[in-house]
N, C-alpha and C positions, 0 to 999 in steps of 0.2 A: 441686646435689644430686648425690650419688654412691650408686648403690644397689650393694650388694654382694648377690651370692648364693652361698650355701655349697651346694656340689654335693658329695653323697656318693657314691663309685662302691664297687662291690663286684666281687668276679671269683670264680668257683669252677671247678673241675676236675671235667669229667664223663668218667669212665673208659668206654671201649666196648670190646666184645669184638671179635675177629677179623671182618672184613668178609667176607660170603659172598653169591653170587649166589644169587638166588632161581629154582629150577627147575620145572619141571612136565615129568614123564615124562622126567625127566634132561635137559632141555634147559634152557638159560637163557632166562628169561621177559625179553623185549625190551620195555623201559620208555623207550626212548629217543624222542624225537619222530619220528612225532606222536603218540605216547600221552602220557596225564597220568600224573603220579606216582603210584606205587602207594598203596592204602589197605589197613591192616590193620584188619578189623571182623569180628566175629561175625555175619555176614550172616544165617546159617540158624538162630541161636540154638539151637546146640547145645554151647556153652561152648568151642569152639575157634575160634582167631583165623582167619578166610578172608582172601581176599586179592582186592581189586577194583582193577581197572584201567581206567580212561576211554580210549577210542579217539579219534582224529581224527574219525571219523563220527559221534561224540556218545554212541555206545553204551557199556556199562560191561561188561568181561569180568569173570567170577566164577569165581575158583579155589576149589573148596571144599577144607577141610584135611580129609584123611582121616587125619593122624597125630596127633600130642599137641600139647598147649599149648607144650611145649619144644622139641619137634622135628616141626615142622609138614610136611607132605606133600602135595604140589598135583597133580593130574593136569590132563586138558584142561580147558578153560574152557567155561563156558557164558555166554551174554549174560542179563543180569539182565532179567527181564520185568515188565510192569506190564499190567494189563487186556488180557491175551491176545496181547500183541505185545512186541517188544524196547522196552525202555525207552530213551529217546533225550533229550538236551537239544540245542538247536542250537548251533553253534559259529559264531561271528564275526559 
């Protein structure tokens, strides 16, 4: 018995704008190991996308967007806190 499977493939093209470094206080934010990949999320619910980056220690750096939705601006980070202390997940 021969079983033939038909596989349909498709492709699409995604156009991206110019790649830019993300900065805070005019310094490039380092997301290389041991830092986790950055996450864009409206953490403080002000309708602006903030930046969150995990650290090797398991904490989360929070960069508040003080710019606009189209031109975000970040300054120094603070750690995300829960129950009165820095939020942390175990690593490893």
